[in-house]
TORMI-162343 format. One record per residue (C-alpha): residue number from 1; x, y, z. Coordinates in steps of 0.5 Angstrom, whole numbers, plus 500, padded with zeros to 3 digits. Example, Ala and Ser with C-alpha at 12.3 -4.5 7.8 and 13.67 -1.06 7.14 Angstrom:
% TORMI-162343
+----------+------+-------+-----+
! drendren ! east ! north !  up !
+----------+------+-------+-----+
!        1 !  525 !   491 ! 516 !
!        2 !  527 !   498 ! 514 !
+----------+------+-------+-----+
This chain:
% TORMI-162343
+----------+------+-------+-----+
! drendren ! east ! north !  up !
+----------+------+-------+-----+
!        1 !  500 !   500 ! 500 !
!        2 !  503 !   507 ! 498 !
!        3 !  502 !   512 ! 504 !
!        4 !  500 !   519 ! 501 !
!        5 !  505 !   524 ! 503 !
!        6 !  504 !   531 ! 507 !
!        7 !  504 !   537 ! 502 !
!        8 !  507 !   542 ! 506 !
!        9 !  513 !   546 ! 503 !
!       10 !  519 !   550 ! 504 !
!       11 !  520 !   552 ! 512 !
!       12 !  513 !   549 ! 514 !
!       13 !  515 !   543 ! 512 !
!       14 !  522 !   543 ! 515 !
!       15 !  518 !   546 ! 522 !
!       16 !  514 !   540 ! 522 !
!       17 !  520 !   536 ! 521 !
!       18 !  523 !   539 ! 527 !
!       19 !  517 !   538 ! 531 !
!       20 !  516 !   531 ! 530 !
!       21 !  524 !   529 ! 531 !
!       22 !  523 !   534 ! 537 !
!       23 !  517 !   529 ! 540 !
!       24 !  522 !   523 ! 539 !
!       25 !  527 !   526 ! 543 !
!       26 !  522 !   529 ! 548 !
!       27 !  521 !   521 ! 549 !
!       28 !  528 !   520 ! 549 !
!       29 !  528 !   525 ! 555 !
!       30 !  522 !   522 ! 559 !
!       31 !  524 !   515 ! 559 !
!       32 !  531 !   517 ! 562 !
!       33 !  528 !   520 ! 568 !
!       34 !  521 !   516 ! 569 !
!       35 !  524 !   510 ! 572 !
!       36 !  528 !   514 ! 577 !
!       37 !  522 !   517 ! 580 !
!       38 !  519 !   510 ! 582 !
!       39 !  525 !   505 ! 583 !
!       40 !  524 !   506 ! 591 !
!       41 !  516 !   506 ! 590 !
!       42 !  513 !   500 ! 594 !
!       43 !  508 !   498 ! 590 !
!       44 !  513 !   498 ! 584 !
!       45 !  518 !   494 ! 589 !
!       46 !  512 !   489 ! 590 !
!       47 !  511 !   488 ! 583 !
!       48 !  518 !   485 ! 582 !
!       49 !  518 !   481 ! 588 !
!       50 !  522 !   486 ! 593 !
!       51 !  529 !   484 ! 590 !
!       52 !  534 !   484 ! 596 !
!       53 !  541 !   483 ! 591 !
!       54 !  544 !   490 ! 590 !
!       55 !  545 !   489 ! 583 !
!       56 !  538 !   488 ! 581 !
!       57 !  536 !   495 ! 580 !
!       58 !  542 !   497 ! 577 !
!       59 !  541 !   492 ! 572 !
!       60 !  534 !   494 ! 571 !
!       61 !  536 !   501 ! 569 !
!       62 !  542 !   500 ! 565 !
!       63 !  540 !   494 ! 561 !
!       64 !  536 !   500 ! 557 !
!       65 !  543 !   503 ! 556 !
!       66 !  547 !   497 ! 554 !
!       67 !  541 !   495 ! 549 !
!       68 !  541 !   503 ! 546 !
!       69 !  549 !   502 ! 545 !
!       70 !  549 !   495 ! 541 !
!       71 !  543 !   498 ! 537 !
!       72 !  547 !   504 ! 535 !
!       73 !  553 !   499 ! 533 !
!       74 !  548 !   495 ! 529 !
!       75 !  545 !   501 ! 525 !
!       76 !  552 !   503 ! 523 !
!       77 !  551 !   498 ! 518 !
!       78 !  544 !   497 ! 517 !
!       79 !  541 !   503 ! 518 !
!       80 !  542 !   506 ! 511 !
!       81 !  538 !   501 ! 507 !
!       82 !  532 !   502 ! 512 !
!       83 !  533 !   510 ! 511 !
!       84 !  533 !   515 ! 516 !
!       85 !  525 !   515 ! 516 !
!       86 !  525 !   508 ! 517 !
!       87 !  530 !   508 ! 522 !
!       88 !  526 !   513 ! 526 !
!       89 !  519 !   509 ! 525 !
!       90 !  522 !   503 ! 527 !
!       91 !  525 !   506 ! 534 !
!       92 !  518 !   509 ! 535 !
!       93 !  515 !   502 ! 534 !
!       94 !  520 !   499 ! 539 !
!       95 !  518 !   504 ! 544 !
!       96 !  511 !   502 ! 544 !
!       97 !  512 !   495 ! 545 !
!       98 !  518 !   496 ! 550 !
!       99 !  513 !   501 ! 554 !
!      100 !  507 !   496 ! 554 !
!      101 !  512 !   490 ! 556 !
!      102 !  514 !   494 ! 562 !
!      103 !  508 !   497 ! 564 !
!      104 !  505 !   490 ! 565 !
!      105 !  511 !   487 ! 568 !
!      106 !  510 !   482 ! 575 !
!      107 !  517 !   480 ! 575 !
!      108 !  524 !   483 ! 574 !
!      109 !  525 !   478 ! 568 !
!      110 !  519 !   481 ! 564 !
!      111 !  522 !   488 ! 566 !
!      112 !  529 !   487 ! 563 !
!      113 !  526 !   485 ! 557 !
!      114 !  522 !   491 ! 556 !
!      115 !  528 !   495 ! 558 !
!      116 !  532 !   492 ! 553 !
!      117 !  526 !   493 ! 547 !
!      118 !  526 !   500 ! 549 !
!      119 !  533 !   501 ! 549 !
!      120 !  533 !   499 ! 542 !
!      121 !  528 !   504 ! 541 !
!      122 !  532 !   510 ! 543 !
!      123 !  538 !   507 ! 540 !
!      124 !  535 !   508 ! 533 !
!      125 !  532 !   515 ! 535 !
!      126 !  538 !   518 ! 538 !
!      127 !  542 !   515 ! 531 !
!      128 !  537 !   517 ! 526 !
!      129 !  534 !   523 ! 528 !
!      130 !  540 !   528 ! 528 !
!      131 !  542 !   526 ! 521 !
!      132 !  535 !   526 ! 519 !
!      133 !  534 !   533 ! 521 !
!      134 !  541 !   535 ! 518 !
!      135 !  540 !   532 ! 511 !
!      136 !  533 !   535 ! 511 !
!      137 !  535 !   542 ! 512 !
!      138 !  537 !   546 ! 506 !
!      139 !  539 !   552 ! 509 !
!      140 !  546 !   553 ! 511 !
!      141 !  544 !   556 ! 518 !
!      142 !  538 !   550 ! 519 !
!      143 !  543 !   545 ! 523 !
!      144 !  544 !   549 ! 529 !
!      145 !  537 !   551 ! 531 !
!      146 !  535 !   544 ! 529 !
!      147 !  539 !   541 ! 534 !
!      148 !  538 !   546 ! 539 !
!      149 !  531 !   545 ! 539 !
!      150 !  532 !   537 ! 540 !
!      151 !  536 !   538 ! 546 !
!      152 !  531 !   543 ! 549 !
!      153 !  525 !   538 ! 548 !
!      154 !  530 !   532 ! 550 !
!      155 !  531 !   536 ! 557 !
!      156 !  524 !   538 ! 558 !
!      157 !  522 !   530 ! 558 !
!      158 !  526 !   529 ! 564 !
!      159 !  523 !   534 ! 568 !
!      160 !  516 !   532 ! 565 !
!      161 !  517 !   525 ! 567 !
!      162 !  519 !   527 ! 574 !
!      163 !  513 !   531 ! 575 !
!      164 !  509 !   525 ! 573 !
!      165 !  512 !   521 ! 577 !
!      166 !  511 !   526 ! 583 !
!      167 !  504 !   526 ! 582 !
!      168 !  502 !   519 ! 581 !
!      169 !  507 !   516 ! 587 !
!      170 !  502 !   520 ! 592 !
!      171 !  498 !   514 ! 591 !
!      172 !  499 !   507 ! 593 !
!      173 !  497 !   502 ! 588 !
!      174 !  500 !   499 ! 582 !
!      175 !  498 !   504 ! 577 !
!      176 !  502 !   509 ! 580 !
!      177 !  508 !   506 ! 577 !
!      178 !  505 !   503 ! 571 !
!      179 !  501 !   509 ! 568 !
!      180 !  508 !   514 ! 568 !
!      181 !  511 !   508 ! 564 !
!      182 !  506 !   507 ! 559 !
!      183 !  505 !   514 ! 558 !
!      184 !  511 !   514 ! 553 !
!      185 !  507 !   511 ! 548 !
!      186 !  504 !   518 ! 547 !
!      187 !  510 !   521 ! 544 !
!      188 !  512 !   514 ! 540 !
!      189 !  505 !   514 ! 537 !
!      190 !  505 !   522 ! 535 !
!      191 !  512 !   522 ! 532 !
!      192 !  512 !   515 ! 529 !
!      193 !  505 !   516 ! 526 !
!      194 !  507 !   523 ! 523 !
!      195 !  513 !   520 ! 521 !
!      196 !  510 !   515 ! 516 !
!      197 !  507 !   521 ! 512 !
!      198 !  514 !   525 ! 511 !
!      199 !  519 !   524 ! 506 !
!      200 !  525 !   521 ! 507 !
!      201 !  532 !   526 ! 506 !
!      202 !  534 !   527 ! 499 !
!      203 !  541 !   525 ! 500 !
!      204 !  538 !   518 ! 502 !
!      205 !  534 !   518 ! 495 !
!      206 !  540 !   520 ! 491 !
!      207 !  544 !   515 ! 494 !
!      208 !  539 !   509 ! 493 !
!      209 !  539 !   511 ! 486 !
!      210 !  532 !   514 ! 486 !
!      211 !  533 !   520 ! 483 !
!      212 !  526 !   523 ! 481 !
!      213 !  524 !   522 ! 489 !
!      214 !  530 !   526 ! 491 !
!      215 !  529 !   532 ! 486 !
!      216 !  521 !   532 ! 488 !
!      217 !  523 !   532 ! 496 !
!      218 !  529 !   538 ! 494 !
!      219 !  524 !   542 ! 491 !
!      220 !  519 !   541 ! 496 !
!      221 !  524 !   543 ! 502 !
!      222 !  526 !   549 ! 497 !
!      223 !  518 !   551 ! 496 !
!      224 !  520 !   551 ! 488 !
!      225 !  520 !   548 ! 482 !
!      226 !  525 !   542 ! 480 !
!      227 !  528 !   546 ! 475 !
!      228 !  530 !   552 ! 480 !
!      229 !  538 !   553 ! 481 !
!      230 !  537 !   552 ! 488 !
!      231 !  535 !   545 ! 487 !
!      232 !  540 !   544 ! 482 !
!      233 !  546 !   547 ! 486 !
!      234 !  544 !   543 ! 492 !
!      235 !  543 !   537 ! 488 !
!      236 !  550 !   537 ! 485 !
!      237 !  553 !   538 ! 491 !
!      238 !  549 !   531 ! 494 !
!      239 !  552 !   528 ! 488 !
!      240 !  559 !   530 ! 489 !
!      241 !  559 !   528 ! 496 !
!      242 !  556 !   521 ! 494 !
!      243 !  561 !   520 ! 489 !
!      244 !  567 !   523 ! 494 !
!      245 !  564 !   517 ! 499 !
!      246 !  565 !   512 ! 494 !
!      247 !  572 !   514 ! 492 !
!      248 !  574 !   515 ! 500 !
!      249 !  571 !   508 ! 501 !
!      250 !  576 !   504 ! 496 !
!      251 !  582 !   507 ! 499 !
!      252 !  580 !   508 ! 507 !
!      253 !  585 !   504 ! 511 !
!      254 !  581 !   502 ! 518 !
!      255 !  587 !   500 ! 522 !
!      256 !  587 !   507 ! 526 !
!      257 !  581 !   504 ! 529 !
!      258 !  586 !   499 ! 533 !
!      259 !  589 !   505 ! 537 !
!      260 !  582 !   508 ! 537 !
!      261 !  584 !   514 ! 532 !
!      262 !  590 !   516 ! 536 !
!      263 !  595 !   514 ! 531 !
!      264 !  592 !   516 ! 524 !
!      265 !  597 !   518 ! 519 !
!      266 !  592 !   519 ! 513 !
!      267 !  591 !   525 ! 510 !
!      268 !  584 !   527 ! 512 !
!      269 !  584 !   523 ! 519 !
!      270 !  577 !   520 ! 517 !
!      271 !  578 !   514 ! 523 !
!      272 !  580 !   519 ! 528 !
!      273 !  574 !   524 ! 527 !
!      274 !  569 !   518 ! 527 !
!      275 !  573 !   516 ! 534 !
!      276 !  572 !   523 ! 537 !
!      277 !  565 !   522 ! 535 !
!      278 !  565 !   516 ! 540 !
!      279 !  569 !   519 ! 545 !
!      280 !  566 !   526 ! 547 !
!      281 !  559 !   523 ! 548 !
!      282 !  562 !   518 ! 552 !
!      283 !  566 !   523 ! 556 !
!      284 !  560 !   527 ! 557 !
!      285 !  556 !   521 ! 561 !
!      286 !  562 !   520 ! 565 !
!      287 !  562 !   527 ! 567 !
!      288 !  556 !   525 ! 572 !
!      289 !  549 !   528 ! 569 !
!      290 !  546 !   521 ! 568 !
!      291 !  548 !   519 ! 575 !
!      292 !  544 !   525 ! 578 !
!      293 !  538 !   523 ! 573 !
!      294 !  537 !   516 ! 574 !
!      295 !  539 !   515 ! 581 !
!      296 !  536 !   522 ! 585 !
!      297 !  543 !   523 ! 588 !
!      298 !  539 !   528 ! 593 !
!      299 !  537 !   522 ! 597 !
!      300 !  544 !   521 ! 599 !
!      301 !  544 !   527 ! 602 !
!      302 !  540 !   525 ! 608 !
!      303 !  534 !   529 ! 605 !
!      304 !  527 !   526 ! 606 !
!      305 !  524 !   522 ! 600 !
!      306 !  519 !   528 ! 598 !
!      307 !  525 !   533 ! 599 !
!      308 !  529 !   529 ! 594 !
!      309 !  524 !   528 ! 589 !
!      310 !  522 !   536 ! 589 !
!      311 !  530 !   537 ! 589 !
!      312 !  531 !   533 ! 583 !
!      313 !  525 !   536 ! 579 !
!      314 !  528 !   543 ! 581 !
!      315 !  535 !   541 ! 579 !
!      316 !  532 !   538 ! 572 !
!      317 !  528 !   544 ! 571 !
!      318 !  535 !   548 ! 572 !
!      319 !  538 !   544 ! 566 !
!      320 !  532 !   545 ! 562 !
!      321 !  533 !   553 ! 563 !
!      322 !  541 !   552 ! 561 !
!      323 !  539 !   548 ! 555 !
!      324 !  534 !   553 ! 553 !
!      325 !  539 !   559 ! 554 !
!      326 !  545 !   555 ! 551 !
!      327 !  543 !   557 ! 543 !
!      328 !  545 !   564 ! 544 !
!      329 !  551 !   562 ! 547 !
!      330 !  553 !   557 ! 541 !
!      331 !  551 !   563 ! 536 !
!      332 !  556 !   568 ! 540 !
!      333 !  562 !   563 ! 542 !
!      334 !  566 !   557 ! 539 !
!      335 !  564 !   550 ! 541 !
!      336 !  571 !   548 ! 543 !
!      337 !  572 !   554 ! 548 !
!      338 !  565 !   552 ! 550 !
!      339 !  567 !   545 ! 552 !
!      340 !  573 !   547 ! 555 !
!      341 !  571 !   552 ! 560 !
!      342 !  565 !   548 ! 561 !
!      343 !  569 !   542 ! 564 !
!      344 !  573 !   547 ! 568 !
!      345 !  567 !   550 ! 572 !
!      346 !  564 !   543 ! 572 !
!      347 !  570 !   540 ! 575 !
!      348 !  571 !   545 ! 580 !
!      349 !  563 !   545 ! 582 !
!      350 !  564 !   537 ! 583 !
!      351 !  570 !   538 ! 587 !
!      352 !  566 !   542 ! 592 !
!      353 !  561 !   538 ! 592 !
!      354 !  565 !   531 ! 594 !
!      355 !  568 !   535 ! 600 !
!      356 !  561 !   537 ! 602 !
!      357 !  559 !   530 ! 602 !
!      358 !  565 !   527 ! 605 !
!      359 !  564 !   531 ! 611 !
!      360 !  557 !   527 ! 612 !
!      361 !  551 !   529 ! 615 !
!      362 !  550 !   533 ! 621 !
!      363 !  549 !   540 ! 618 !
!      364 !  543 !   542 ! 615 !
!      365 !  546 !   548 ! 611 !
!      366 !  552 !   543 ! 609 !
!      367 !  547 !   539 ! 606 !
!      368 !  543 !   544 ! 602 !
!      369 !  549 !   547 ! 600 !
!      370 !  551 !   541 ! 596 !
!      371 !  544 !   541 ! 593 !
!      372 !  545 !   548 ! 591 !
!      373 !  552 !   546 ! 588 !
!      374 !  548 !   540 ! 584 !
!      375 !  543 !   545 ! 581 !
!      376 !  549 !   550 ! 579 !
!      377 !  553 !   544 ! 576 !
!      378 !  547 !   542 ! 572 !
!      379 !  546 !   549 ! 569 !
!      380 !  553 !   549 ! 567 !
!      381 !  552 !   542 ! 564 !
!      382 !  546 !   544 ! 560 !
!      383 !  549 !   551 ! 558 !
!      384 !  556 !   548 ! 555 !
!      385 !  556 !   540 ! 554 !
!      386 !  549 !   538 ! 553 !
!      387 !  548 !   540 ! 546 !
!      388 !  555 !   543 ! 544 !
!      389 !  557 !   535 ! 544 !
!      390 !  552 !   533 ! 538 !
!      391 !  553 !   540 ! 535 !
!      392 !  561 !   539 ! 535 !
!      393 !  560 !   532 ! 533 !
!      394 !  556 !   534 ! 527 !
!      395 !  561 !   539 ! 525 !
!      396 !  567 !   534 ! 525 !
!      397 !  564 !   528 ! 522 !
!      398 !  566 !   527 ! 515 !
!      399 !  560 !   528 ! 510 !
!      400 !  561 !   522 ! 507 !
!      401 !  561 !   518 ! 514 !
!      402 !  556 !   522 ! 517 !
!      403 !  551 !   516 ! 519 !
!      404 !  557 !   512 ! 522 !
!      405 !  559 !   518 ! 526 !
!      406 !  552 !   519 ! 528 !
!      407 !  552 !   512 ! 530 !
!      408 !  559 !   513 ! 534 !
!      409 !  556 !   518 ! 537 !
!      410 !  550 !   514 ! 540 !
!      411 !  554 !   508 ! 542 !
!      412 !  559 !   512 ! 546 !
!      413 !  553 !   516 ! 549 !
!      414 !  549 !   510 ! 551 !
!      415 !  556 !   505 ! 553 !
!      416 !  558 !   510 ! 558 !
!      417 !  551 !   511 ! 561 !
!      418 !  551 !   503 ! 562 !
!      419 !  557 !   503 ! 565 !
!      420 !  555 !   509 ! 570 !
!      421 !  548 !   507 ! 571 !
!      422 !  550 !   500 ! 573 !
!      423 !  556 !   502 ! 577 !
!      424 !  553 !   508 ! 581 !
!      425 !  549 !   505 ! 586 !
!      426 !  553 !   499 ! 587 !
!      427 !  559 !   504 ! 588 !
!      428 !  555 !   509 ! 593 !
!      429 !  553 !   502 ! 597 !
!      430 !  560 !   500 ! 598 !
!      431 !  565 !   505 ! 597 !
!      432 !  560 !   511 ! 599 !
!      433 !  562 !   518 ! 597 !
!      434 !  569 !   516 ! 594 !
!      435 !  565 !   514 ! 588 !
!      436 !  565 !   521 ! 586 !
!      437 !  572 !   521 ! 585 !
!      438 !  570 !   517 ! 579 !
!      439 !  566 !   523 ! 576 !
!      440 !  571 !   528 ! 578 !
!      441 !  576 !   524 ! 574 !
!      442 !  571 !   524 ! 568 !
!      443 !  571 !   532 ! 568 !
!      444 !  579 !   532 ! 568 !
!      445 !  579 !   527 ! 562 !
!      446 !  574 !   532 ! 559 !
!      447 !  579 !   538 ! 560 !
!      448 !  585 !   534 ! 557 !
!      449 !  581 !   531 ! 551 !
!      450 !  578 !   538 ! 549 !
!      451 !  585 !   542 ! 550 !
!      452 !  589 !   537 ! 546 !
!      453 !  585 !   534 ! 541 !
!      454 !  579 !   538 ! 539 !
!      455 !  580 !   544 ! 534 !
!      456 !  576 !   550 ! 534 !
!      457 !  570 !   549 ! 529 !
!      458 !  567 !   556 ! 531 !
!      459 !  566 !   561 ! 525 !
!      460 !  569 !   556 ! 520 !
!      461 !  566 !   552 ! 514 !
!      462 !  565 !   544 ! 514 !
!      463 !  571 !   545 ! 508 !
!      464 !  576 !   549 ! 513 !
!      465 !  574 !   544 ! 519 !
!      466 !  577 !   539 ! 514 !
!      467 !  583 !   542 ! 513 !
!      468 !  584 !   543 ! 521 !
!      469 !  585 !   535 ! 521 !
!      470 !  589 !   535 ! 515 !
!      471 !  595 !   538 ! 519 !
!      472 !  600 !   534 ! 522 !
!      473 !  600 !   532 ! 529 !
!      474 !  594 !   533 ! 534 !
!      475 !  589 !   539 ! 532 !
!      476 !  587 !   542 ! 539 !
!      477 !  585 !   548 ! 542 !
!      478 !  592 !   549 ! 544 !
!      479 !  594 !   550 ! 536 !
!      480 !  588 !   554 ! 534 !
!      481 !  589 !   558 ! 528 !
!      482 !  584 !   562 ! 523 !
!      483 !  584 !   559 ! 516 !
!      484 !  582 !   563 ! 509 !
!      485 !  580 !   560 ! 503 !
!      486 !  587 !   563 ! 500 !
!      487 !  591 !   559 ! 505 !
!      488 !  587 !   552 ! 503 !
!      489 !  589 !   554 ! 496 !
!      490 !  596 !   555 ! 497 !
!      491 !  597 !   549 ! 502 !
!      492 !  602 !   544 ! 500 !
!      493 !  600 !   539 ! 496 !
!      494 !  599 !   533 ! 501 !
!      495 !  595 !   538 ! 505 !
!      496 !  591 !   540 ! 499 !
!      497 !  583 !   539 ! 500 !
!      498 !  579 !   536 ! 494 !
!      499 !  577 !   541 ! 489 !
!      500 !  569 !   540 ! 490 !
!      501 !  570 !   542 ! 497 !
!      502 !  574 !   549 ! 495 !
!      503 !  569 !   550 ! 490 !
!      504 !  563 !   549 ! 495 !
!      505 !  567 !   554 ! 500 !
!      506 !  568 !   559 ! 495 !
!      507 !  561 !   560 ! 494 !
!      508 !  559 !   561 ! 501 !
+----------+------+-------+-----+
């Protein structure tokens, strides 16, 4: 059966694309927070048999992250066949199935199966949505605002989950935890159902040799005819990129993956850049945000359950507010500097927080000071690292390997989330406040990684970003330099960019 396509055109069509993708990301945020609010709720514990083993709850929570990481790896090889649209629809279908399995659970095993299916959903959505948004944006300035909207809606999903949990856990029956979990089906039905009527991206159609459909979607996004110069110009650029991808595939050496991209002597450092797309989100999750989101760390500050839940809601609202204001920061500042200064600030804040926790209970003012530090930490995180990592990875990923870069980004994020979320409660139970030293070390690694390995991409075209990696050695903030088109044309032979890239850069 042929499904009719939406007839919206131009900016209205792209606005609908952003909303539909944003709803999927809001579900992503909602799912990240919904289980944290019911983990200690007695009806929930009764339903799964009141487990006493200290690894059961971490396994229930983190199985979702492990499934998302594995899904991201698998999709790096198979998602292109399904298309960006097909992958997103698959993710929303899996979300509905996973939510139903979880909400009807009466055992740990069934709950874990539901979490695994839900993880498949989020792995697919987090891999495909950024690529879909990027490839349907026909204007140069589309990618940044679209990523910002996604980050905002993702963060808004977390406090929404906490507020829903807060309201329903005032009851003391089975519906008090089952309704918040099944509620995420609403997001999946809206997003997946609408996506059925949206087109896939022009680049995917062209790559699959479906020329007429690619032309039609380009004309629809530009709100003009197929013969318009803007459509034809974009078409030529896409076809040139596809041709470059085929040529690069023939000569690419994957051996640098053995060193995770650290040793990469190739001209364009493609493997190193893909590995950076993996490491940056992995480091971001190591910095502590997921630990706070999943396990209500305020409960470990000797606050009551009610105050702990209220503080968690307020803290995620602080994170949401920071992300909402981060778009203006991205326009004025460079992404590399944002990441560096954010990591320095968060390292300082977590060090102070750890000292306060290490001093122990007994001082109400000290406990509330620690709560305040977490509020500030989450605000800084949301303002600097939450959305900037996605934006930065999309800028450094080679155009012809964008789908692999997106999969690497999702895999790195979910793999470290699994490690942190699984190890967190066990670590707190066995070594107490010392576990926060592990989180601080993640923030220190972030400072070193960004300073040594992440070149500044702010104010540069994608072609100029390519040139940053052509230079020998590590292109970090410590060796940042300005690049002009004249520099690129006058570079030594071994550092010259491909002619097609230069021509596109000149047009800009």
